[in-house]
VMD Tcl script that builds the backbone (N, CA, C; Angstrom):
set m [mol new atoms 558]
animate dup $m
set s [atomselect $m all]
$s set {name element resname resid chain x y z} {
  {N N ALA 1 A 0.833 -1.201 0.000}
  {CA C ALA 1 A 0.000 0.000 0.000}
  {C C ALA 1 A 0.875 1.261 0.000}
  {N N ILE 2 A 1.946 1.237 0.780}
  {CA C ILE 2 A 2.849 2.395 0.826}
  {C C ILE 2 A 3.503 2.594 -0.538}
  {N N GLN 3 A 3.984 1.505 -1.145}
  {CA C GLN 3 A 4.629 1.611 -2.455}
  {C C GLN 3 A 3.667 2.151 -3.511}
  {N N CYS 4 A 2.429 1.687 -3.498}
  {CA C CYS 4 A 1.433 2.167 -4.471}
  {C C CYS 4 A 1.152 3.655 -4.281}
  {N N THR 5 A 1.008 4.064 -3.047}
  {CA C THR 5 A 0.751 5.475 -2.749}
  {C C THR 5 A 1.916 6.336 -3.207}
  {N N LEU 6 A 3.126 5.911 -2.892}
  {CA C LEU 6 A 4.305 6.681 -3.291}
  {C C LEU 6 A 4.456 6.704 -4.818}
  {N N ALA 7 A 4.180 5.591 -5.474}
  {CA C ALA 7 A 4.296 5.523 -6.933}
  {C C ALA 7 A 3.301 6.456 -7.615}
  {N N ARG 8 A 2.104 6.581 -7.041}
  {CA C ARG 8 A 1.085 7.486 -7.594}
  {C C ARG 8 A 1.386 8.948 -7.258}
  {N N GLY 9 A 2.189 9.168 -6.230}
  {CA C GLY 9 A 2.458 10.542 -5.800}
  {C C GLY 9 A 1.335 11.119 -4.961}
  {N N ASP 10 A 0.458 10.264 -4.490}
  {CA C ASP 10 A -0.687 10.696 -3.683}
  {C C ASP 10 A -0.288 10.790 -2.213}
  {N N ILE 11 A 0.497 11.782 -1.894}
  {CA C ILE 11 A 1.048 11.880 -0.551}
  {C C ILE 11 A 0.095 12.589 0.411}
  {N N ILE 12 A -0.604 13.615 -0.053}
  {CA C ILE 12 A -1.428 14.421 0.859}
  {C C ILE 12 A -2.863 14.516 0.349}
  {N N MET 13 A -3.813 14.194 1.217}
  {CA C MET 13 A -5.242 14.406 0.995}
  {C C MET 13 A -5.756 13.833 -0.325}
  {N N ARG 14 A -5.496 12.585 -0.558}
  {CA C ARG 14 A -5.972 11.943 -1.780}
  {C C ARG 14 A -6.877 10.771 -1.413}
  {N N GLU 15 A -7.126 9.900 -2.388}
  {CA C GLU 15 A -8.113 8.841 -2.217}
  {C C GLU 15 A -7.793 7.900 -1.057}
  {N N ASP 16 A -6.533 7.676 -0.765}
  {CA C ASP 16 A -6.202 6.794 0.354}
  {C C ASP 16 A -6.676 7.385 1.677}
  {N N VAL 17 A -6.590 8.701 1.817}
  {CA C VAL 17 A -7.065 9.357 3.038}
  {C C VAL 17 A -8.577 9.249 3.133}
  {N N GLU 18 A -9.261 9.462 2.019}
  {CA C GLU 18 A -10.724 9.347 2.016}
  {C C GLU 18 A -11.161 7.928 2.375}
  {N N GLU 19 A -10.457 6.946 1.848}
  {CA C GLU 19 A -10.770 5.551 2.177}
  {C C GLU 19 A -10.487 5.280 3.658}
  {N N PHE 20 A -9.375 5.805 4.153}
  {CA C PHE 20 A -9.060 5.670 5.577}
  {C C PHE 20 A -10.176 6.271 6.430}
  {N N GLU 21 A -10.655 7.451 6.065}
  {CA C GLU 21 A -11.718 8.114 6.830}
  {C C GLU 21 A -13.004 7.284 6.820}
  {N N ARG 22 A -13.365 6.731 5.668}
  {CA C ARG 22 A -14.567 5.880 5.594}
  {C C ARG 22 A -14.408 4.657 6.496}
  {N N ARG 23 A -13.241 4.045 6.427}
  {CA C ARG 23 A -13.024 2.834 7.227}
  {C C ARG 23 A -12.973 3.134 8.729}
  {N N LEU 24 A -12.353 4.260 9.087}
  {CA C LEU 24 A -12.286 4.629 10.503}
  {C C LEU 24 A -13.680 4.881 11.059}
  {N N ALA 25 A -14.503 5.623 10.316}
  {CA C ALA 25 A -15.884 5.874 10.761}
  {C C ALA 25 A -16.647 4.559 10.887}
  {N N ASN 26 A -16.516 3.695 9.904}
  {CA C ASN 26 A -17.203 2.408 9.932}
  {C C ASN 26 A -16.725 1.556 11.100}
  {N N PHE 27 A -15.427 1.478 11.284}
  {CA C PHE 27 A -14.864 0.646 12.343}
  {C C PHE 27 A -15.296 1.116 13.733}
  {N N THR 28 A -15.331 2.434 13.939}
  {CA C THR 28 A -15.678 2.970 15.262}
  {C C THR 28 A -17.181 3.137 15.437}
  {N N ASN 29 A -17.930 2.764 14.401}
  {CA C ASN 29 A -19.385 2.899 14.432}
  {C C ASN 29 A -19.807 4.357 14.654}
  {N N THR 30 A -19.122 5.259 13.950}
  {CA C THR 30 A -19.495 6.672 13.949}
  {C C THR 30 A -19.870 7.058 12.521}
  {N N LYS 31 A -20.517 8.198 12.388}
  {CA C LYS 31 A -20.960 8.647 11.068}
  {C C LYS 31 A -19.846 9.297 10.263}
  {N N TYR 32 A -18.901 9.937 10.958}
  {CA C TYR 32 A -17.898 10.733 10.265}
  {C C TYR 32 A -16.508 10.523 10.873}
  {N N ALA 33 A -15.495 10.658 10.018}
  {CA C ALA 33 A -14.111 10.614 10.481}
  {C C ALA 33 A -13.279 11.542 9.604}
  {N N VAL 34 A -12.240 12.116 10.200}
  {CA C VAL 34 A -11.324 13.005 9.498}
  {C C VAL 34 A -9.902 12.554 9.805}
  {N N GLY 35 A -9.104 12.342 8.771}
  {CA C GLY 35 A -7.698 12.003 8.953}
  {C C GLY 35 A -6.889 13.272 9.125}
  {N N LEU 36 A -5.971 13.260 10.061}
  {CA C LEU 36 A -5.157 14.435 10.354}
  {C C LEU 36 A -3.685 14.079 10.494}
  {N N ASN 37 A -2.867 15.128 10.539}
  {CA C ASN 37 A -1.423 14.971 10.607}
  {C C ASN 37 A -0.903 14.665 12.003}
  {N N SER 38 A -1.558 15.171 13.044}
  {CA C SER 38 A -0.990 15.001 14.388}
  {C C SER 38 A -2.070 15.015 15.460}
  {N N GLY 39 A -1.723 14.479 16.605}
  {CA C GLY 39 A -2.628 14.477 17.744}
  {C C GLY 39 A -2.871 15.863 18.286}
  {N N THR 40 A -1.851 16.667 18.256}
  {CA C THR 40 A -2.003 18.043 18.720}
  {C C THR 40 A -3.073 18.740 17.895}
  {N N ASP 41 A -2.999 18.598 16.579}
  {CA C ASP 41 A -4.006 19.219 15.719}
  {C C ASP 41 A -5.379 18.577 15.893}
  {N N ALA 42 A -5.435 17.281 16.118}
  {CA C ALA 42 A -6.727 16.620 16.341}
  {C C ALA 42 A -7.424 17.221 17.562}
  {N N LEU 43 A -6.698 17.364 18.642}
  {CA C LEU 43 A -7.279 17.944 19.854}
  {C C LEU 43 A -7.598 19.425 19.662}
  {N N TYR 44 A -6.681 20.159 19.041}
  {CA C TYR 44 A -6.868 21.586 18.803}
  {C C TYR 44 A -8.104 21.842 17.923}
  {N N LEU 45 A -8.200 21.123 16.799}
  {CA C LEU 45 A -9.329 21.321 15.894}
  {C C LEU 45 A -10.643 20.870 16.516}
  {N N SER 46 A -10.587 19.889 17.398}
  {CA C SER 46 A -11.795 19.471 18.111}
  {C C SER 46 A -12.318 20.602 18.993}
  {N N LEU 47 A -11.415 21.232 19.724}
  {CA C LEU 47 A -11.815 22.367 20.563}
  {C C LEU 47 A -12.353 23.504 19.707}
  {N N ARG 48 A -11.700 23.797 18.601}
  {CA C ARG 48 A -12.145 24.871 17.699}
  {C C ARG 48 A -13.520 24.559 17.107}
  {N N ALA 49 A -13.730 23.295 16.726}
  {CA C ALA 49 A -15.025 22.899 16.152}
  {C C ALA 49 A -16.162 23.070 17.153}
  {N N LEU 50 A -15.841 23.000 18.440}
  {CA C LEU 50 A -16.843 23.171 19.491}
  {C C LEU 50 A -16.938 24.623 19.963}
  {N N ASN 51 A -16.234 25.516 19.266}
  {CA C ASN 51 A -16.240 26.954 19.597}
  {C C ASN 51 A -15.746 27.237 21.012}
  {N N ILE 52 A -14.801 26.458 21.466}
  {CA C ILE 52 A -14.211 26.674 22.787}
  {C C ILE 52 A -13.026 27.617 22.621}
  {N N GLY 53 A -12.993 28.658 23.463}
  {CA C GLY 53 A -11.945 29.648 23.318}
  {C C GLY 53 A -11.765 30.504 24.549}
  {N N GLN 54 A -11.429 31.762 24.316}
  {CA C GLN 54 A -11.096 32.722 25.361}
  {C C GLN 54 A -12.130 32.729 26.489}
  {N N GLY 55 A -11.642 32.537 27.710}
  {CA C GLY 55 A -12.500 32.599 28.889}
  {C C GLY 55 A -13.188 31.301 29.255}
  {N N ASP 56 A -13.133 30.297 28.379}
  {CA C ASP 56 A -13.757 29.005 28.676}
  {C C ASP 56 A -12.805 28.148 29.504}
  {N N GLU 57 A -13.353 27.118 30.121}
  {CA C GLU 57 A -12.553 26.157 30.873}
  {C C GLU 57 A -12.804 24.757 30.323}
  {N N VAL 58 A -11.753 23.942 30.305}
  {CA C VAL 58 A -11.843 22.557 29.848}
  {C C VAL 58 A -11.188 21.682 30.912}
  {N N ILE 59 A -11.932 20.708 31.371}
  {CA C ILE 59 A -11.435 19.783 32.398}
  {C C ILE 59 A -10.745 18.606 31.727}
  {N N THR 60 A -9.552 18.270 32.222}
  {CA C THR 60 A -8.840 17.088 31.746}
  {C C THR 60 A -8.000 16.522 32.886}
  {N N ILE 61 A -7.318 15.473 32.582}
  {CA C ILE 61 A -6.514 14.758 33.560}
  {C C ILE 61 A -5.174 15.472 33.787}
  {N N SER 62 A -4.673 15.365 34.984}
  {CA C SER 62 A -3.398 16.010 35.317}
  {C C SER 62 A -2.199 15.199 34.827}
  {N N TRP 63 A -2.404 13.931 34.540}
  {CA C TRP 63 A -1.323 13.034 34.143}
  {C C TRP 63 A -1.550 12.625 32.688}
  {N N THR 64 A -0.978 13.412 31.766}
  {CA C THR 64 A -1.190 13.169 30.348}
  {C C THR 64 A -0.043 13.764 29.549}
  {N N PHE 65 A -0.029 13.500 28.255}
  {CA C PHE 65 A 0.950 14.096 27.362}
  {C C PHE 65 A 0.677 15.593 27.277}
  {N N VAL 66 A 1.709 16.383 27.160}
  {CA C VAL 66 A 1.612 17.841 27.214}
  {C C VAL 66 A 0.629 18.412 26.189}
  {N N ALA 67 A 0.472 17.787 25.042}
  {CA C ALA 67 A -0.408 18.319 23.995}
  {C C ALA 67 A -1.851 18.443 24.467}
  {N N THR 68 A -2.311 17.515 25.287}
  {CA C THR 68 A -3.694 17.555 25.769}
  {C C THR 68 A -3.972 18.869 26.493}
  {N N ILE 69 A -3.024 19.299 27.279}
  {CA C ILE 69 A -3.179 20.541 28.048}
  {C C ILE 69 A -2.811 21.756 27.192}
  {N N ALA 70 A -1.785 21.634 26.383}
  {CA C ALA 70 A -1.311 22.766 25.576}
  {C C ALA 70 A -2.373 23.284 24.614}
  {N N VAL 71 A -3.137 22.395 23.995}
  {CA C VAL 71 A -4.133 22.852 23.027}
  {C C VAL 71 A -5.265 23.628 23.690}
  {N N ILE 72 A -5.555 23.290 24.931}
  {CA C ILE 72 A -6.582 24.037 25.663}
  {C C ILE 72 A -6.134 25.483 25.808}
  {N N SER 73 A -4.899 25.676 26.211}
  {CA C SER 73 A -4.343 27.023 26.320}
  {C C SER 73 A -4.237 27.692 24.954}
  {N N GLN 74 A -3.888 26.922 23.947}
  {CA C GLN 74 A -3.706 27.469 22.603}
  {C C GLN 74 A -4.984 28.103 22.048}
  {N N VAL 75 A -6.148 27.553 22.388}
  {CA C VAL 75 A -7.408 28.148 21.914}
  {C C VAL 75 A -7.876 29.283 22.818}
  {N N GLY 76 A -7.125 29.558 23.888}
  {CA C GLY 76 A -7.469 30.649 24.789}
  {C C GLY 76 A -8.261 30.229 26.000}
  {N N ALA 77 A -8.527 28.937 26.123}
  {CA C ALA 77 A -9.270 28.430 27.274}
  {C C ALA 77 A -8.307 28.088 28.416}
  {N N LYS 78 A -8.877 27.820 29.570}
  {CA C LYS 78 A -8.070 27.484 30.745}
  {C C LYS 78 A -8.192 25.988 31.036}
  {N N PRO 79 A -7.044 25.287 31.102}
  {CA C PRO 79 A -7.111 23.874 31.480}
  {C C PRO 79 A -7.370 23.741 32.980}
  {N N ILE 80 A -8.337 22.920 33.311}
  {CA C ILE 80 A -8.638 22.611 34.712}
  {C C ILE 80 A -8.247 21.149 34.909}
  {N N LEU 81 A -7.204 20.937 35.702}
  {CA C LEU 81 A -6.648 19.594 35.851}
  {C C LEU 81 A -7.224 18.889 37.067}
  {N N VAL 82 A -7.665 17.653 36.844}
  {CA C VAL 82 A -8.135 16.826 37.947}
  {C C VAL 82 A -7.237 15.610 38.055}
  {N N ASP 83 A -7.238 15.016 39.213}
  {CA C ASP 83 A -6.324 13.916 39.508}
  {C C ASP 83 A -6.835 12.588 38.960}
  {N N ILE 84 A -5.981 11.597 39.045}
  {CA C ILE 84 A -6.258 10.255 38.562}
  {C C ILE 84 A -6.706 9.354 39.708}
  {N N LYS 85 A -7.310 8.222 39.316}
  {CA C LYS 85 A -7.599 7.174 40.287}
  {C C LYS 85 A -6.339 6.329 40.419}
  {N N GLU 86 A -6.002 5.940 41.611}
  {CA C GLU 86 A -4.748 5.197 41.851}
  {C C GLU 86 A -4.743 3.810 41.222}
  {N N ASN 87 A -5.907 3.205 41.067}
  {CA C ASN 87 A -5.931 1.815 40.581}
  {C C ASN 87 A -5.703 1.692 39.076}
  {N N ASP 88 A -6.061 2.739 38.287}
  {CA C ASP 88 A -5.907 2.602 36.834}
  {C C ASP 88 A -5.301 3.830 36.141}
  {N N TYR 89 A -5.003 4.860 36.898}
  {CA C TYR 89 A -4.374 6.078 36.375}
  {C C TYR 89 A -5.255 6.846 35.377}
  {N N LEU 90 A -6.556 6.629 35.440}
  {CA C LEU 90 A -7.502 7.340 34.582}
  {C C LEU 90 A -8.160 8.464 35.375}
  {N N ILE 91 A -8.773 9.404 34.668}
  {CA C ILE 91 A -9.423 10.544 35.299}
  {C C ILE 91 A -10.466 10.062 36.316}
  {N N ASP 92 A -10.501 10.708 37.454}
  {CA C ASP 92 A -11.429 10.347 38.517}
  {C C ASP 92 A -12.733 11.108 38.318}
  {N N PRO 93 A -13.824 10.424 37.909}
  {CA C PRO 93 A -15.088 11.115 37.656}
  {C C PRO 93 A -15.618 11.895 38.868}
  {N N LYS 94 A -15.314 11.419 40.073}
  {CA C LYS 94 A -15.780 12.142 41.268}
  {C C LYS 94 A -15.174 13.538 41.340}
  {N N LEU 95 A -13.960 13.682 40.822}
  {CA C LEU 95 A -13.290 14.975 40.869}
  {C C LEU 95 A -13.710 15.901 39.725}
  {N N ILE 96 A -14.255 15.319 38.653}
  {CA C ILE 96 A -14.710 16.134 37.523}
  {C C ILE 96 A -15.812 17.083 37.977}
  {N N GLU 97 A -16.824 16.530 38.601}
  {CA C GLU 97 A -17.983 17.353 38.978}
  {C C GLU 97 A -17.589 18.465 39.943}
  {N N LYS 98 A -16.660 18.192 40.823}
  {CA C LYS 98 A -16.203 19.211 41.771}
  {C C LYS 98 A -15.470 20.349 41.072}
  {N N ALA 99 A -14.908 20.087 39.885}
  {CA C ALA 99 A -14.113 21.088 39.159}
  {C C ALA 99 A -14.949 21.958 38.208}
  {N N ILE 100 A -16.216 21.627 38.023}
  {CA C ILE 100 A -17.063 22.349 37.075}
  {C C ILE 100 A -17.447 23.724 37.628}
  {N N THR 101 A -17.322 24.725 36.759}
  {CA C THR 101 A -17.741 26.096 37.070}
  {C C THR 101 A -18.646 26.570 35.933}
  {N N PRO 102 A -19.229 27.762 36.057}
  {CA C PRO 102 A -20.038 28.284 34.940}
  {C C PRO 102 A -19.241 28.485 33.639}
  {N N LYS 103 A -17.909 28.514 33.729}
  {CA C LYS 103 A -17.077 28.711 32.545}
  {C C LYS 103 A -16.689 27.390 31.863}
  {N N THR 104 A -16.979 26.278 32.501}
  {CA C THR 104 A -16.607 24.975 31.954}
  {C C THR 104 A -17.430 24.673 30.711}
  {N N LYS 105 A -16.736 24.264 29.642}
  {CA C LYS 105 A -17.404 23.953 28.367}
  {C C LYS 105 A -17.211 22.504 27.923}
  {N N ALA 106 A -16.156 21.855 28.407}
  {CA C ALA 106 A -15.874 20.502 27.917}
  {C C ALA 106 A -15.040 19.709 28.909}
  {N N ILE 107 A -15.059 18.401 28.685}
  {CA C ILE 107 A -14.233 17.448 29.434}
  {C C ILE 107 A -13.425 16.659 28.407}
  {N N ILE 108 A -12.135 16.496 28.659}
  {CA C ILE 108 A -11.299 15.634 27.818}
  {C C ILE 108 A -10.794 14.472 28.674}
  {N N PRO 109 A -11.527 13.346 28.674}
  {CA C PRO 109 A -10.996 12.157 29.342}
  {C C PRO 109 A -9.924 11.528 28.454}
  {N N VAL 110 A -8.872 11.008 29.062}
  {CA C VAL 110 A -7.773 10.394 28.318}
  {C C VAL 110 A -7.735 8.910 28.664}
  {N N HIS 111 A -7.979 8.076 27.652}
  {CA C HIS 111 A -7.882 6.626 27.836}
  {C C HIS 111 A -6.404 6.249 27.755}
  {N N PHE 112 A -5.920 5.458 28.712}
  {CA C PHE 112 A -4.506 5.100 28.756}
  {C C PHE 112 A -4.272 3.600 28.643}
  {N N ASN 113 A -3.216 3.251 27.929}
  {CA C ASN 113 A -2.742 1.862 27.865}
  {C C ASN 113 A -3.844 0.869 27.530}
  {N N GLY 114 A -4.744 1.260 26.638}
  {CA C GLY 114 A -5.822 0.369 26.230}
  {C C GLY 114 A -6.940 0.248 27.241}
  {N N VAL 115 A -6.914 1.031 28.289}
  {CA C VAL 115 A -7.968 1.009 29.300}
  {C C VAL 115 A -8.789 2.285 29.150}
  {N N MET 116 A -10.101 2.113 29.064}
  {CA C MET 116 A -10.971 3.269 28.851}
  {C C MET 116 A -11.492 3.823 30.175}
  {N N CYS 117 A -11.699 5.119 30.159}
  {CA C CYS 117 A -12.255 5.818 31.322}
  {C C CYS 117 A -13.686 5.354 31.579}
  {N N ASP 118 A -14.211 5.666 32.748}
  {CA C ASP 118 A -15.595 5.324 33.100}
  {C C ASP 118 A -16.521 6.276 32.343}
  {N N MET 119 A -16.811 5.921 31.102}
  {CA C MET 119 A -17.562 6.815 30.230}
  {C C MET 119 A -19.017 6.988 30.645}
  {N N ASP 120 A -19.601 6.005 31.315}
  {CA C ASP 120 A -20.978 6.185 31.807}
  {C C ASP 120 A -21.048 7.370 32.762}
  {N N LYS 121 A -20.147 7.386 33.729}
  {CA C LYS 121 A -20.144 8.477 34.710}
  {C C LYS 121 A -19.785 9.810 34.059}
  {N N ILE 122 A -18.802 9.796 33.166}
  {CA C ILE 122 A -18.377 11.035 32.506}
  {C C ILE 122 A -19.499 11.598 31.644}
  {N N MET 123 A -20.166 10.757 30.874}
  {CA C MET 123 A -21.252 11.227 30.014}
  {C C MET 123 A -22.448 11.708 30.841}
  {N N LYS 124 A -22.696 11.071 31.975}
  {CA C LYS 124 A -23.783 11.508 32.845}
  {C C LYS 124 A -23.490 12.912 33.388}
  {N N ILE 125 A -22.257 13.130 33.807}
  {CA C ILE 125 A -21.851 14.452 34.309}
  {C C ILE 125 A -21.951 15.484 33.183}
  {N N ALA 126 A -21.463 15.117 31.998}
  {CA C ALA 126 A -21.496 16.034 30.853}
  {C C ALA 126 A -22.921 16.410 30.490}
  {N N LYS 127 A -23.790 15.448 30.480}
  {CA C LYS 127 A -25.198 15.716 30.143}
  {C C LYS 127 A -25.841 16.627 31.189}
  {N N LYS 128 A -25.597 16.330 32.442}
  {CA C LYS 128 A -26.162 17.120 33.543}
  {C C LYS 128 A -25.755 18.587 33.450}
  {N N HIS 129 A -24.495 18.829 33.062}
  {CA C HIS 129 A -23.959 20.195 33.037}
  {C C HIS 129 A -23.847 20.768 31.620}
  {N N ARG 130 A -24.393 20.038 30.641}
  {CA C ARG 130 A -24.388 20.476 29.233}
  {C C ARG 130 A -22.971 20.782 28.744}
  {N N LEU 131 A -22.105 19.802 28.912}
  {CA C LEU 131 A -20.699 19.926 28.508}
  {C C LEU 131 A -20.400 18.990 27.347}
  {N N TYR 132 A -19.455 19.392 26.519}
  {CA C TYR 132 A -18.959 18.523 25.454}
  {C C TYR 132 A -17.949 17.538 26.042}
  {N N VAL 133 A -17.811 16.398 25.368}
  {CA C VAL 133 A -16.806 15.411 25.743}
  {C C VAL 133 A -15.959 15.089 24.510}
  {N N ILE 134 A -14.649 15.296 24.651}
  {CA C ILE 134 A -13.680 14.939 23.603}
  {C C ILE 134 A -12.859 13.783 24.152}
  {N N GLU 135 A -13.038 12.605 23.590}
  {CA C GLU 135 A -12.272 11.442 24.044}
  {C C GLU 135 A -10.878 11.473 23.435}
  {N N ASP 136 A -9.860 11.557 24.267}
  {CA C ASP 136 A -8.486 11.384 23.809}
  {C C ASP 136 A -8.240 9.879 23.856}
  {N N ALA 137 A -8.428 9.262 22.695}
  {CA C ALA 137 A -8.328 7.806 22.587}
  {C C ALA 137 A -7.037 7.382 21.886}
  {N N ALA 138 A -5.988 8.180 22.047}
  {CA C ALA 138 A -4.707 7.915 21.393}
  {C C ALA 138 A -4.185 6.522 21.725}
  {N N GLN 139 A -4.458 6.067 22.932}
  {CA C GLN 139 A -3.958 4.758 23.360}
  {C C GLN 139 A -5.075 3.738 23.523}
  {N N ALA 140 A -6.198 3.952 22.810}
  {CA C ALA 140 A -7.331 3.049 23.015}
  {C C ALA 140 A -7.966 2.562 21.716}
  {N N PHE 141 A -7.259 2.696 20.594}
  {CA C PHE 141 A -7.831 2.197 19.345}
  {C C PHE 141 A -8.077 0.704 19.491}
  {N N LEU 142 A -9.181 0.236 18.966}
  {CA C LEU 142 A -9.629 -1.165 19.029}
  {C C LEU 142 A -10.289 -1.518 20.362}
  {N N ARG 143 A -10.359 -0.594 21.286}
  {CA C ARG 143 A -10.926 -0.881 22.604}
  {C C ARG 143 A -12.418 -0.568 22.619}
  {N N GLN 144 A -13.114 -1.269 23.510}
  {CA C GLN 144 A -14.552 -1.052 23.669}
  {C C GLN 144 A -14.886 -0.787 25.120}
  {N N TYR 145 A -15.926 -0.020 25.309}
  {CA C TYR 145 A -16.484 0.234 26.636}
  {C C TYR 145 A -17.954 -0.162 26.567}
  {N N LYS 146 A -18.293 -1.261 27.213}
  {CA C LYS 146 A -19.662 -1.776 27.235}
  {C C LYS 146 A -20.242 -1.868 25.824}
  {N N GLY 147 A -19.440 -2.422 24.913}
  {CA C GLY 147 A -19.891 -2.653 23.548}
  {C C GLY 147 A -19.770 -1.462 22.612}
  {N N LYS 148 A -19.327 -0.320 23.112}
  {CA C LYS 148 A -19.145 0.865 22.267}
  {C C LYS 148 A -17.657 1.103 22.060}
  {N N MET 149 A -17.303 1.401 20.819}
  {CA C MET 149 A -15.903 1.613 20.476}
  {C C MET 149 A -15.376 2.915 21.073}
  {N N ALA 150 A -14.116 2.894 21.455}
  {CA C ALA 150 A -13.459 4.132 21.898}
  {C C ALA 150 A -13.626 5.166 20.786}
  {N N GLY 151 A -13.862 6.401 21.171}
  {CA C GLY 151 A -14.033 7.478 20.206}
  {C C GLY 151 A -15.436 7.641 19.674}
  {N N SER 152 A -16.355 6.769 20.092}
  {CA C SER 152 A -17.739 6.848 19.617}
  {C C SER 152 A -18.713 7.286 20.702}
  {N N ILE 153 A -18.217 7.469 21.904}
  {CA C ILE 153 A -19.112 7.740 23.035}
  {C C ILE 153 A -19.287 9.238 23.267}
  {N N GLY 154 A -18.190 9.981 23.264}
  {CA C GLY 154 A -18.258 11.425 23.456}
  {C C GLY 154 A -18.702 12.130 22.187}
  {N N ASP 155 A -18.646 13.449 22.201}
  {CA C ASP 155 A -19.000 14.230 21.025}
  {C C ASP 155 A -17.952 14.072 19.925}
  {N N ILE 156 A -16.698 13.902 20.332}
  {CA C ILE 156 A -15.585 13.739 19.400}
  {C C ILE 156 A -14.616 12.711 19.989}
  {N N GLY 157 A -14.060 11.889 19.114}
  {CA C GLY 157 A -12.999 10.960 19.508}
  {C C GLY 157 A -11.735 11.299 18.746}
  {N N CYS 158 A -10.588 11.249 19.413}
  {CA C CYS 158 A -9.298 11.545 18.782}
  {C C CYS 158 A -8.392 10.321 18.925}
  {N N PHE 159 A -7.919 9.800 17.779}
  {CA C PHE 159 A -7.081 8.605 17.752}
  {C C PHE 159 A -5.688 8.908 17.236}
  {N N SER 160 A -4.706 8.175 17.729}
  {CA C SER 160 A -3.340 8.305 17.247}
  {C C SER 160 A -2.956 7.083 16.430}
  {N N PHE 161 A -2.263 7.359 15.322}
  {CA C PHE 161 A -1.685 6.294 14.506}
  {C C PHE 161 A -0.189 6.529 14.353}
  {N N TYR 162 A 0.375 7.138 15.387}
  {CA C TYR 162 A 1.820 7.346 15.446}
  {C C TYR 162 A 2.493 5.974 15.358}
  {N N PRO 163 A 3.682 5.873 14.770}
  {CA C PRO 163 A 4.304 4.559 14.566}
  {C C PRO 163 A 4.402 3.669 15.812}
  {N N SER 164 A 4.487 4.244 16.997}
  {CA C SER 164 A 4.628 3.420 18.202}
  {C C SER 164 A 3.291 2.957 18.779}
  {N N LYS 165 A 2.185 3.383 18.195}
  {CA C LYS 165 A 0.863 3.000 18.708}
  {C C LYS 165 A 0.482 1.613 18.202}
  {N N LEU 166 A -0.652 1.128 18.681}
  {CA C LEU 166 A -1.128 -0.209 18.352}
  {C C LEU 166 A -1.212 -0.416 16.837}
  {N N ILE 167 A -1.800 0.540 16.140}
  {CA C ILE 167 A -1.815 0.535 14.684}
  {C C ILE 167 A -1.133 1.813 14.253}
  {N N GLY 168 A 0.080 1.695 13.726}
  {CA C GLY 168 A 0.879 2.864 13.403}
  {C C GLY 168 A 0.892 3.192 11.924}
  {N N ALA 169 A 1.057 4.468 11.639}
  {CA C ALA 169 A 1.175 4.960 10.260}
  {C C ALA 169 A 2.645 5.071 9.888}
  {N N TYR 170 A 2.871 5.437 8.654}
  {CA C TYR 170 A 4.219 5.686 8.172}
  {C C TYR 170 A 4.513 7.158 8.449}
  {N N GLY 171 A 4.785 7.465 9.707}
  {CA C GLY 171 A 4.932 8.844 10.162}
  {C C GLY 171 A 3.819 9.166 11.147}
  {N N ASP 172 A 3.682 10.410 11.483}
  {CA C ASP 172 A 2.665 10.838 12.438}
  {C C ASP 172 A 1.310 10.893 11.750}
  {N N ALA 173 A 0.265 10.432 12.403}
  {CA C ALA 173 A -1.083 10.472 11.834}
  {C C ALA 173 A -2.111 10.320 12.950}
  {N N TRP 174 A -3.219 10.990 12.785}
  {CA C TRP 174 A -4.318 10.918 13.747}
  {C C TRP 174 A -5.636 10.889 13.014}
  {N N GLY 175 A -6.675 10.568 13.730}
  {CA C GLY 175 A -8.020 10.619 13.182}
  {C C GLY 175 A -8.985 11.150 14.219}
  {N N ILE 176 A -9.996 11.850 13.735}
  {CA C ILE 176 A -11.082 12.352 14.581}
  {C C ILE 176 A -12.359 11.653 14.139}
  {N N THR 177 A -13.192 11.259 15.097}
  {CA C THR 177 A -14.491 10.672 14.796}
  {C C THR 177 A -15.584 11.462 15.496}
  {N N THR 178 A -16.759 11.463 14.893}
  {CA C THR 178 A -17.916 12.128 15.501}
  {C C THR 178 A -19.191 11.622 14.835}
  {N N ASN 179 A -20.304 11.777 15.507}
  {CA C ASN 179 A -21.622 11.490 14.932}
  {C C ASN 179 A -22.350 12.769 14.576}
  {N N ASN 180 A -21.721 13.905 14.801}
  {CA C ASN 180 A -22.344 15.200 14.613}
  {C C ASN 180 A -21.872 15.821 13.290}
  {N N LYS 181 A -22.796 15.996 12.336}
  {CA C LYS 181 A -22.427 16.531 11.018}
  {C C LYS 181 A -21.847 17.939 11.101}
  {N N GLU 182 A -22.404 18.773 11.966}
  {CA C GLU 182 A -21.908 20.155 12.105}
  {C C GLU 182 A -20.455 20.169 12.589}
  {N N ILE 183 A -20.157 19.326 13.567}
  {CA C ILE 183 A -18.776 19.225 14.065}
  {C C ILE 183 A -17.876 18.717 12.951}
  {N N TYR 184 A -18.302 17.702 12.235}
  {CA C TYR 184 A -17.531 17.134 11.127}
  {C C TYR 184 A -17.206 18.204 10.073}
  {N N GLU 185 A -18.199 18.962 9.695}
  {CA C GLU 185 A -17.995 19.975 8.652}
  {C C GLU 185 A -17.058 21.081 9.119}
  {N N LYS 186 A -17.132 21.450 10.381}
  {CA C LYS 186 A -16.203 22.458 10.911}
  {C C LYS 186 A -14.797 21.919 10.899}
}
mol reanalyze $m
mol bondsrecalc $m
mol representation Tube
mol addrep $m
C-alpha cells in the first residue's frame, strides 16, 4: 500500500485518506471521520469545532501528554486539571464534577494503555452540566467500553496512529471521529 501510494504521488489528501476516513468511521461505528497529521491538531481542531476559546474552561486529567493541556491554552481556554484514580491512572469522575464552574465547556478524558475511562459516569456528568466530551483515545484504538468503540461515546474521539501505537502509520497520523455533522464539517 505504501509503495502504491508513493508511486502514484498521492502523498497528501488523496483517495487513500478518504478511504481511511470511511473505514475509521465504519470501524468505530461513527458517522464521520477526518484524517489528520498530528494528535495536537486533532485535539486543537476538536476544541475549535466546538467553539471553545477565550474565557472558557476545559477539564482534563493532570497526568497526560503535554499536547492535551497545551491545546486548551492554545485556543485561549483554561485547562482545569483533575487527579487520577490510583488503581488505573484514569481521570477520577468524582473529581470532575467538583471542578465544574459556569465557565466549563468541555471534558477531555484520556484513555490510557488500552484502558478506557468510566464513560458512563463522565457522560452523565457532561449531560447534567451540558458539557462537550472529547475522548483522547490515542492509546485506546480497538478498545470497547460496554460494547461501544473508543471514540464513539463522546462528542468527538481523537485517535493516534503514530508509529509506536497499536496501529501505526508511516509517520505521524491521527483521526477524529464524531456522529455530529456540524462538528464534522467544521
